[in-house]
Backbone as numpy.savetxt, mean C-alpha at the origin, in Angstrom:
# Nx Ny Nz CAx CAy CAz Cx Cy Cz
7.30 -17.76 -23.23 7.11 -16.47 -22.56 7.58 -16.56 -21.11
8.37 -15.58 -20.65 8.86 -15.59 -19.28 7.73 -15.34 -18.29
7.82 -16.03 -17.16 6.83 -15.85 -16.11 6.98 -14.47 -15.48
5.84 -13.85 -15.17 5.85 -12.57 -14.46 5.92 -12.84 -12.97
6.98 -12.37 -12.33 7.14 -12.60 -10.90 6.25 -11.66 -10.07
6.09 -10.43 -10.55 5.42 -9.41 -9.74 4.52 -8.54 -10.61
3.29 -8.39 -10.18 2.36 -7.43 -10.79 2.25 -6.23 -9.85
2.51 -5.05 -10.36 2.35 -3.82 -9.58 1.08 -3.13 -10.07
0.18 -2.85 -9.13 -1.10 -2.22 -9.46 -1.12 -0.81 -8.89
-1.37 0.17 -9.76 -1.38 1.58 -9.35 -2.72 2.23 -9.66
-3.53 2.53 -8.64 -4.72 3.36 -8.87 -4.27 4.79 -9.15
-4.92 5.42 -10.12 -4.47 6.76 -10.52 -5.66 7.69 -10.72
-5.56 8.86 -10.08 -6.51 9.92 -10.37 -5.83 11.27 -10.13
-5.56 11.99 -11.20 -5.00 13.34 -11.12 -3.82 13.42 -10.16
-2.75 12.72 -10.51 -1.56 12.71 -9.66 -0.31 13.08 -10.47
-0.46 14.03 -11.37 0.65 14.39 -12.26 1.87 14.89 -11.49
1.67 15.48 -10.33 2.80 16.03 -9.57 3.66 14.93 -8.95
3.05 13.82 -8.56 3.78 12.78 -7.84 4.03 11.52 -8.67
3.26 11.33 -9.72 3.34 10.10 -10.51 4.74 9.83 -11.07
5.49 10.83 -11.57 6.80 10.53 -12.15 7.74 9.78 -11.21
7.73 10.13 -9.91 8.60 9.43 -8.97 8.15 7.99 -8.77
6.84 7.77 -8.72 6.33 6.40 -8.60 6.76 5.56 -9.80
6.60 6.11 -10.99 6.95 5.38 -12.21 8.46 5.12 -12.28
9.25 6.09 -11.89 10.71 5.91 -11.91 11.14 4.80 -10.98
10.48 4.68 -9.84 10.84 3.63 -8.88 10.51 2.25 -9.45
9.42 2.15 -10.21 9.08 0.87 -10.85 10.10 0.54 -11.94
10.51 1.54 -12.70 11.53 1.32 -13.73 12.82 0.79 -13.12
13.21 1.33 -11.97 14.42 0.86 -11.30 14.26 -0.58 -10.83
13.09 -0.92 -10.33 12.82 -2.28 -9.86 12.84 -3.28 -11.01
12.44 -2.83 -12.20 12.36 -3.74 -13.35 13.73 -4.29 -13.75
14.79 -3.64 -13.30 16.13 -4.15 -13.59 16.46 -5.38 -12.75
15.68 -5.62 -11.70 15.94 -6.72 -10.78 14.86 -7.80 -10.81
13.67 -7.45 -11.28 12.51 -8.34 -11.16 11.74 -8.37 -12.47
11.25 -9.55 -12.87 10.35 -9.64 -14.02 8.98 -9.18 -13.57
8.55 -8.04 -14.08 7.32 -7.45 -13.57 6.43 -6.94 -14.69
5.21 -6.67 -14.33 4.26 -5.93 -15.16 3.69 -4.81 -14.31
3.25 -3.74 -14.96 2.68 -2.60 -14.24 1.30 -2.33 -14.81
0.31 -2.39 -13.92 -1.08 -2.15 -14.31 -1.53 -0.84 -13.68
-1.95 0.11 -14.49 -2.37 1.43 -14.01 -3.86 1.58 -14.27
-4.62 1.78 -13.20 -6.07 1.94 -13.29 -6.36 3.43 -13.18
-6.63 4.04 -14.32 -6.74 5.49 -14.43 -8.21 5.91 -14.40
-8.59 6.59 -13.33 -9.98 7.05 -13.15 -10.20 8.38 -13.89
-9.99 8.34 -15.20 -10.27 9.49 -16.08 -9.53 10.75 -15.66
-8.24 10.62 -15.36 -7.44 11.79 -14.97 -7.43 12.82 -16.08
-7.45 14.10 -15.68 -7.45 15.18 -16.67 -6.44 16.27 -16.34
-5.39 15.90 -15.57 -4.40 16.89 -15.15 -3.04 16.68 -15.80
-2.98 15.85 -16.82 -1.71 15.54 -17.45 -1.17 14.16 -17.07
-1.82 13.49 -16.12 -1.37 12.16 -15.71 -1.43 11.17 -16.87
-2.48 11.25 -17.67 -2.64 10.31 -18.78 -1.51 10.45 -19.80
-1.07 11.67 -20.03 0.03 11.89 -20.96 1.34 11.30 -20.39
1.52 11.41 -19.08 2.69 10.83 -18.44 2.68 9.31 -18.60
1.52 8.70 -18.43 1.40 7.25 -18.57 1.68 6.83 -20.02
1.20 7.61 -20.97 1.41 7.27 -22.38 2.91 7.25 -22.70
3.63 8.25 -22.23 5.07 8.31 -22.46 5.79 7.17 -21.75
5.36 6.88 -20.55 5.94 5.80 -19.75 5.77 4.45 -20.45
4.59 4.21 -20.99 4.33 2.95 -21.67 5.25 2.78 -22.89
5.51 3.87 -23.58 6.36 3.81 -24.77 7.81 3.50 -24.41
8.25 3.96 -23.23 9.65 3.79 -22.83 9.90 2.49 -22.09
8.91 1.93 -21.44 9.10 0.77 -20.57 9.54 -0.46 -21.37
10.45 -1.23 -20.80 10.93 -2.47 -21.41 10.16 -3.67 -20.86
9.10 -3.44 -20.13 8.27 -4.47 -19.55 6.81 -4.13 -19.85
5.93 -5.05 -19.54 4.52 -4.87 -19.90 3.87 -3.81 -19.00
3.28 -2.82 -19.61 2.52 -1.79 -18.90 1.12 -1.74 -19.49
0.13 -1.89 -18.65 -1.26 -1.84 -19.10 -1.98 -0.69 -18.38
-2.73 0.07 -19.14 -3.53 1.15 -18.55 -5.01 0.89 -18.84
-5.79 0.90 -17.79 -7.24 0.84 -17.92 -7.78 2.21 -17.55
-8.32 2.92 -18.52 -8.82 4.26 -18.28 -10.33 4.27 -18.37
-10.98 4.34 -17.22 -12.43 4.33 -17.14 -12.83 4.81 -15.76
-14.06 5.30 -15.59 -14.50 5.73 -14.25 -14.56 4.53 -13.31
-14.25 4.78 -12.04 -14.39 3.74 -11.04 -14.99 4.32 -9.77
-15.30 3.44 -8.84 -15.99 3.84 -7.62 -15.09 4.17 -6.45
-13.81 4.34 -6.70 -12.90 4.67 -5.62 -11.63 3.85 -5.70
-10.71 4.14 -4.78 -9.37 3.56 -4.86 -9.37 2.05 -4.69
-10.26 1.52 -3.83 -10.26 0.07 -3.62 -10.88 -0.67 -4.80
-11.84 -0.06 -5.45 -12.37 -0.66 -6.67 -11.29 -0.70 -7.75
-10.49 0.36 -7.82 -9.39 0.39 -8.78 -8.37 -0.71 -8.47
-8.03 -0.87 -7.20 -7.10 -1.93 -6.82 -7.64 -3.30 -7.23
-8.92 -3.53 -6.96 -9.52 -4.83 -7.30 -9.51 -5.08 -8.80
-9.77 -4.04 -9.59 -9.70 -4.19 -11.05 -8.31 -4.65 -11.48
-7.30 -4.00 -10.92 -5.93 -4.35 -11.29 -5.56 -5.76 -10.88
-5.97 -6.15 -9.68 -5.69 -7.50 -9.21 -6.33 -8.54 -10.12
-7.56 -8.27 -10.55 -8.30 -9.22 -11.36 -7.64 -9.50 -12.71
-7.00 -8.50 -13.30 -6.42 -8.69 -14.63 -4.91 -8.95 -14.58
-4.33 -9.00 -13.40 -2.89 -9.18 -13.27 -2.47 -10.62 -13.57
-1.20 -10.78 -13.96 -0.66 -12.08 -14.31 0.43 -12.57 -13.36
0.92 -11.70 -12.49 2.08 -12.04 -11.67 1.80 -13.06 -10.59
2.85 -13.78 -10.20 2.73 -14.74 -9.10 2.50 -14.00 -7.77
2.99 -12.76 -7.69 2.81 -11.92 -6.50 2.30 -10.55 -6.93
1.71 -9.83 -5.98 1.06 -8.54 -6.29 1.50 -7.50 -5.28
1.79 -6.32 -5.77 2.14 -5.16 -4.93 1.26 -3.99 -5.34
0.65 -3.34 -4.38 -0.16 -2.14 -4.64 0.72 -0.91 -4.43
0.86 -0.10 -5.45 1.67 1.12 -5.35 0.80 2.30 -5.74
0.45 3.12 -4.76 -0.34 4.31 -5.05 0.48 5.30 -5.88
-0.21 6.18 -6.58 0.45 7.08 -7.52 1.28 8.15 -6.83
1.16 8.28 -5.51 1.98 9.26 -4.79 2.98 8.59 -3.85
3.17 7.27 -4.01 4.12 6.53 -3.19 5.26 6.00 -4.06
6.25 5.40 -3.42 7.48 4.99 -4.10 7.89 3.62 -3.60
8.26 2.75 -4.51 8.72 1.42 -4.12 10.24 1.45 -3.96
10.75 0.74 -2.93 12.19 0.65 -2.69 12.71 -0.64 -3.30
13.68 -0.54 -4.17 14.12 -1.68 -4.97 14.67 -2.81 -4.11
15.68 -2.54 -3.28 16.33 -3.61 -2.52 15.36 -4.29 -1.56
14.51 -3.50 -0.92 13.54 -4.08 0.01 12.56 -4.99 -0.68
12.09 -4.60 -1.86 11.11 -5.41 -2.59 11.73 -6.71 -3.08
12.97 -6.66 -3.52 13.67 -7.89 -3.92 13.77 -8.84 -2.73
14.04 -8.29 -1.55 14.10 -9.11 -0.34 12.76 -9.73 0.00
11.69 -8.98 -0.20 10.35 -9.51 0.05 10.05 -10.69 -0.86
10.36 -10.55 -2.14 10.09 -11.62 -3.09 10.88 -12.87 -2.74
12.11 -12.70 -2.25 12.90 -13.85 -1.82 12.23 -14.55 -0.65
11.72 -13.78 0.31 11.08 -14.37 1.48 9.80 -15.12 1.10
9.12 -14.66 0.06 7.93 -15.37 -0.40 8.28 -16.77 -0.90
9.48 -16.94 -1.41 9.90 -18.26 -1.88 10.25 -19.18 -0.72
10.35 -18.63 0.49 10.70 -19.42 1.67 9.48 -19.88 2.46
8.29 -19.68 1.89 7.09 -20.21 2.53 6.10 -19.18 3.04
6.45 -17.89 2.99 5.51 -16.85 3.44 4.46 -16.60 2.35
3.28 -16.13 2.79 2.22 -15.78 1.86 2.18 -14.30 1.55
2.51 -13.46 2.54 2.58 -12.02 2.33 3.68 -11.45 3.18
4.38 -10.46 2.65 5.58 -9.93 3.31 5.55 -8.41 3.29
5.80 -7.82 4.46 5.92 -6.37 4.58 7.33 -5.98 4.98
7.49 -4.75 5.38 8.79 -4.26 5.79 8.67 -2.86 6.34
9.77 -2.18 6.43 9.78 -0.81 6.95 9.28 0.15 5.87
8.38 1.05 6.26 7.87 2.07 5.35 8.24 3.44 5.90
8.79 4.27 5.06 9.17 5.63 5.46 8.12 6.62 4.99
7.57 7.36 5.94 6.60 8.41 5.64 7.36 9.72 5.44
7.02 10.45 4.39 7.73 11.69 4.12 6.75 12.75 3.66
7.17 14.00 3.73 6.29 15.10 3.38 6.13 15.19 1.87
5.04 15.80 1.45 4.70 15.84 0.03 5.69 16.56 -0.84
6.49 17.46 -0.29 7.39 18.26 -1.11 8.78 17.67 -1.22
9.08 16.63 -0.43 10.40 16.03 -0.50 10.55 15.22 -1.78
11.75 15.20 -2.28 12.02 14.50 -3.53 13.02 13.39 -3.26
12.72 12.19 -3.72 13.59 11.05 -3.46 14.98 11.28 -4.03
15.04 11.89 -5.19 16.33 12.13 -5.82 17.22 13.03 -4.96
16.61 13.85 -4.11 17.37 14.76 -3.26 17.68 14.13 -1.90
17.21 12.90 -1.68 17.46 12.24 -0.40 16.21 12.24 0.44
15.60 11.07 0.61 14.32 11.00 1.27 14.42 11.18 2.78
15.54 10.79 3.36 15.66 10.82 4.82 16.05 12.21 5.30
15.08 13.08 5.31 15.28 14.44 5.77 14.48 14.64 7.06
14.59 15.81 7.63 13.81 16.11 8.83 12.33 15.96 8.53
11.60 15.33 9.43 10.17 15.15 9.25 9.79 13.78 8.73
10.77 12.97 8.34 10.46 11.61 7.90 10.25 10.73 9.12
9.56 9.62 8.89 9.25 8.70 9.99 9.21 7.28 9.45
9.90 6.37 10.12 9.90 4.97 9.73 8.83 4.21 10.51
8.03 3.42 9.80 7.06 2.53 10.42 7.60 1.11 10.31
7.88 0.50 11.46 8.46 -0.84 11.49 7.37 -1.89 11.64
7.58 -3.06 11.04 6.59 -4.13 11.17 6.40 -4.56 12.63
5.19 -4.94 12.98 4.88 -5.45 14.33 4.09 -6.74 14.18
4.77 -7.78 13.75 4.08 -9.04 13.48 3.61 -9.73 14.74
4.45 -9.77 15.75 4.17 -10.58 16.94 2.86 -10.17 17.60
2.71 -8.88 17.88 1.51 -8.42 18.57 0.25 -8.65 17.75
0.33 -8.41 16.45 -0.83 -8.58 15.59 -1.24 -10.04 15.50
-0.29 -10.92 15.28 -0.61 -12.33 15.10 -1.08 -12.98 16.40
-0.62 -12.47 17.53 -1.05 -13.00 18.82 -2.35 -12.37 19.31
-2.82 -11.35 18.60 -4.07 -10.70 18.98 -3.95 -9.71 20.11
-2.72 -9.30 20.45 -2.52 -8.34 21.53 -2.39 -6.91 21.00
-2.31 -6.76 19.69 -2.23 -5.43 19.08 -3.32 -5.30 18.04
-4.01 -4.16 18.05 -5.06 -3.91 17.07 -4.51 -3.32 15.78
-3.25 -2.92 15.82 -2.67 -2.32 14.63 -2.27 -3.41 13.64
-2.49 -3.17 12.34 -1.99 -4.14 11.35 -0.47 -4.20 11.43
0.13 -5.31 11.05 1.57 -5.48 11.25 2.42 -4.56 10.41
1.88 -4.11 9.28 2.62 -3.18 8.44 1.65 -2.46 7.52
2.14 -1.37 6.95 1.33 -0.63 5.99 1.17 -1.43 4.71
0.05 -1.25 4.02 -0.11 -1.95 2.74 0.81 -1.36 1.67
1.35 -0.16 1.92 2.35 0.41 1.01 3.60 -0.47 1.08
3.94 -1.05 -0.01 5.12 -1.91 -0.02 4.86 -3.35 0.36
3.63 -3.71 0.70 3.32 -5.10 1.02 3.24 -5.92 -0.27
3.93 -7.04 -0.29 3.86 -7.95 -1.43 3.13 -9.21 -0.97
2.11 -9.61 -1.71 1.33 -10.80 -1.36 1.25 -11.74 -2.56
1.29 -13.02 -2.27 1.11 -14.00 -3.34 -0.30 -13.87 -3.91
-0.43 -14.20 -5.17 -1.75 -14.19 -5.81 -2.71 -15.12 -5.06
-2.19 -16.21 -4.53 -3.04 -17.17 -3.83 -3.72 -16.57 -2.61
-3.14 -15.50 -2.04 -3.77 -14.82 -0.89 -5.12 -14.24 -1.31
-5.13 -13.55 -2.44 -6.36 -12.93 -2.92 -7.36 -13.99 -3.36
-6.86 -15.09 -3.90 -7.75 -16.17 -4.28 -8.37 -16.82 -3.06
-7.63 -16.85 -1.94 -8.12 -17.50 -0.73 -9.12 -16.66 0.05
-8.87 -15.35 0.17 -9.73 -14.53 1.04 -10.47 -13.42 0.30
-10.26 -13.30 -1.01 -10.95 -12.27 -1.78 -10.17 -10.97 -1.85
-10.72 -10.03 -2.58 -10.08 -8.73 -2.77 -10.49 -7.75 -1.68
-10.30 -6.46 -1.93 -10.61 -5.44 -0.94 -12.12 -5.18 -0.89
-12.63 -4.98 0.31 -14.05 -4.74 0.54 -14.34 -3.26 0.30
-15.02 -2.96 -0.79 -15.25 -1.57 -1.19 -16.30 -0.87 -0.33
-16.91 -1.55 0.63 -17.82 -0.86 1.55 -17.03 0.04 2.50
-15.72 -0.22 2.63 -14.84 0.68 3.39 -14.28 1.73 2.44
-14.21 2.96 2.90 -13.68 4.03 2.06 -12.18 4.24 2.27
-11.69 4.01 3.50 -10.28 4.29 3.79 -9.58 3.17 4.54
-10.28 2.12 4.93 -9.67 1.09 5.78 -9.81 -0.32 5.21
-10.10 -0.46 3.93 -10.27 -1.79 3.35 -8.98 -2.60 3.39
-7.84 -1.93 3.31 -6.57 -2.65 3.37 -6.33 -3.24 4.76
-6.76 -2.51 5.81 -6.63 -3.03 7.17 -7.57 -4.23 7.36
-8.80 -4.10 6.88 -9.74 -5.21 6.93 -9.17 -6.44 6.23
-8.50 -6.24 5.09 -7.93 -7.35 4.34 -6.88 -8.08 5.16
-6.07 -7.34 5.92 -5.03 -7.98 6.73 -5.64 -8.78 7.88
-6.73 -8.27 8.47 -7.41 -9.03 9.51 -7.98 -10.33 8.93
-8.51 -10.25 7.72 -9.04 -11.46 7.08 -7.92 -12.45 6.77
-6.76 -11.91 6.37 -5.61 -12.78 6.09 -5.17 -13.50 7.36
-5.14 -12.78 8.47 -4.79 -13.41 9.75 -5.80 -14.48 10.12
-7.08 -14.17 9.95 -8.11 -15.12 10.30 -8.08 -16.38 9.45
-7.58 -16.27 8.22 -7.50 -17.41 7.31 -6.24 -18.24 7.53
-5.39 -17.78 8.44 -4.17 -18.52 8.73 -3.05 -18.34 7.73
-3.10 -17.27 6.94 -2.02 -17.02 5.99 -0.74 -16.68 6.75
0.39 -17.04 6.17 1.67 -16.85 6.85 2.26 -15.49 6.51
2.42 -14.65 7.55 2.99 -13.32 7.41 4.51 -13.39 7.56
5.19 -12.51 6.84 6.63 -12.36 7.00 7.02 -10.90 6.88
8.23 -10.57 7.29 8.68 -9.18 7.21 10.19 -9.14 6.98
10.63 -8.14 6.26 12.06 -7.89 6.06 12.43 -6.64 6.85
13.64 -6.63 7.37 14.08 -5.51 8.21 14.80 -4.47 7.36
14.10 -3.99 6.36 14.65 -2.97 5.48 13.50 -2.16 4.90
13.80 -0.99 4.37 12.77 -0.13 3.79 12.25 -0.76 2.50
10.94 -0.90 2.42 10.32 -1.49 1.22 9.51 -0.47 0.43
9.21 0.68 1.03 8.42 1.68 0.32 8.44 3.01 1.04
8.02 4.03 0.31 7.94 5.40 0.83 6.52 5.90 0.68
5.96 6.33 1.79 4.56 6.74 1.86 4.49 8.25 2.00
3.85 8.91 1.05 3.77 10.36 1.06 2.64 10.82 1.97
2.95 11.68 2.92 1.95 12.19 3.85 0.91 13.02 3.13
-0.31 13.03 3.67 -1.34 13.88 3.12 -2.48 13.15 2.46
-2.42 11.82 2.40 -3.49 11.05 1.79 -4.69 10.94 2.71
-5.72 10.21 2.24 -6.95 10.10 3.01 -6.73 9.42 4.36
-5.82 8.43 4.39 -5.59 7.73 5.64 -4.73 8.54 6.60
-4.27 9.72 6.16 -3.46 10.57 7.03 -4.28 11.62 7.76
-5.56 11.80 7.39 -6.30 12.94 7.91 -7.28 12.60 9.04
-7.24 11.37 9.54 -8.10 11.02 10.67 -9.47 10.49 10.28
-9.82 10.53 9.01 -11.15 10.07 8.59 -11.32 8.56 8.74
-10.21 7.85 8.92 -10.26 6.40 9.01 -10.62 5.89 10.39
-10.62 6.75 11.42 -10.76 6.27 12.79 -12.09 5.57 13.02
-13.19 6.16 12.56 -14.50 5.53 12.74 -14.57 4.18 12.01
-14.06 4.14 10.78 -14.05 2.89 10.04 -13.20 1.83 10.74
-12.10 2.26 11.32 -11.21 1.34 12.00 -11.94 0.68 13.17
-12.69 1.47 13.90 -13.44 0.91 15.03 -14.49 -0.08 14.52
-15.18 0.27 13.44 -16.19 -0.61 12.88 -15.61 -1.94 12.43
-14.45 -1.91 11.80 -13.88 -3.17 11.32 -13.34 -4.01 12.48
-12.85 -3.36 13.55 -12.43 -4.13 14.71 -13.60 -4.87 15.33
-14.74 -4.20 15.44 -15.93 -4.86 15.96 -16.36 -5.99 15.02
-16.23 -5.76 13.74 -16.62 -6.77 12.75 -15.78 -8.04 12.90
-14.52 -7.85 13.28 -13.63 -9.00 13.43 -13.60 -9.53 14.87
-14.65 -9.19 15.63 -14.87 -9.78 16.96 -13.77 -9.48 17.96
-13.17 -8.31 17.83 -12.21 -7.91 18.85 -12.96 -7.42 20.09
-12.29 -7.46 21.25 -12.92 -7.07 22.51 -13.45 -5.65 22.45
-14.71 -5.46 22.80 -15.34 -4.15 22.71 -14.64 -3.12 23.60
-14.37 -3.48 24.85 -13.74 -2.52 25.77 -12.34 -2.16 25.29
-11.58 -3.16 24.91 -10.22 -2.90 24.42 -10.26 -2.09 23.13
-11.24 -2.38 22.28 -11.38 -1.62 21.04 -11.61 -0.15 21.33
-12.56 0.12 22.24 -12.89 1.50 22.57 -11.70 2.23 23.16
-10.95 1.54 24.01 -9.77 2.17 24.62 -8.72 2.48 23.56
-8.52 1.54 22.65 -7.54 1.74 21.59 -7.93 2.91 20.69
-9.19 2.90 20.25 -9.66 3.96 19.36 -9.63 5.31 20.05
-9.95 5.33 21.35 -9.89 6.59 22.10 -8.47 7.14 22.10
-7.48 6.27 22.33 -6.08 6.72 22.34 -5.68 7.24 20.97
-6.11 6.53 19.92 -5.78 6.95 18.55 -6.40 8.31 18.26
-7.69 8.47 18.62 -8.38 9.73 18.36 -7.75 10.87 19.14
-7.43 10.62 20.43 -6.83 11.66 21.26 -5.48 12.08 20.70
-4.68 11.12 20.28 -3.38 11.42 19.71 -3.52 12.26 18.45
-4.50 11.88 17.59 -4.72 12.64 16.36 -5.20 14.06 16.67
-6.09 14.18 17.65 -6.61 15.50 18.02 -5.50 16.39 18.56
-4.66 15.86 19.44 -3.59 16.66 20.02 -2.58 17.10 18.95
-2.28 16.21 18.02 -1.36 16.59 16.95 -1.96 17.68 16.08
-3.27 17.62 15.85 -3.93 18.64 15.05 -3.89 19.99 15.76
-4.11 19.98 17.07 -4.07 21.23 17.85 -2.68 21.84 17.82
-1.68 21.00 18.07 -0.29 21.48 18.07 0.08 22.05 16.70
-0.35 21.36 15.64 -0.03 21.82 14.29 -0.69 23.17 14.01
-1.93 23.35 14.50 -2.63 24.61 14.25 -2.00 25.77 15.02
-1.41 25.45 16.19 -0.80 26.50 17.02 0.55 26.93 16.44
1.31 25.93 15.98 2.65 26.23 15.49 2.75 26.31 13.98
């Protein structure tokens, strides 16, 4: 039996509108990488389950669906990680898209000694379609910031968890996502990875597409972010200043959006 290089874990709940693009991106990646796709379906009832059924029948690689109630997105991620077989793991939300060339580059970098690898993530509006060209007005690229994060001079994680590929040994070393966080468990996980001395790497290419409008886009994460920074013993004064700037920026953008 061939070794599985990459396990892709997708939490799913009522995402019939966006799921087809996510699944298509995995199908494209399967032409380059030996992969499996694990879908943790929280009892979707909007047609998502039917899409998964058809996808499983067409896929030329292993697709597993676990359909049962869960306690939230991070519990779903943890379920998928626990049953995965791949040497590396990528979390792909049902409304996001994996970039083929970038992900192949990440996997190559993992063979060069890195434990987890990120890259550029493009944020786009919910109505844009990849097939029509993702780089339209309103898109935004998030570039990795490894140096500041690893040196402790930046409170921001080095990259988004969208498109991050991590070796299985990372999860074995520091554990899975902490479900006591509702929207910031992925950020907490990166701080734990840094504290454990895991080796971060980054590729200078787009590795994923993040659809705007999710829970981490609406500002609800700010309080949790402050709590996790305190938990990881970051400077209280610097934490407060950072969170204040983040909150002020979010507030001003909300005001401007409401006016225009």
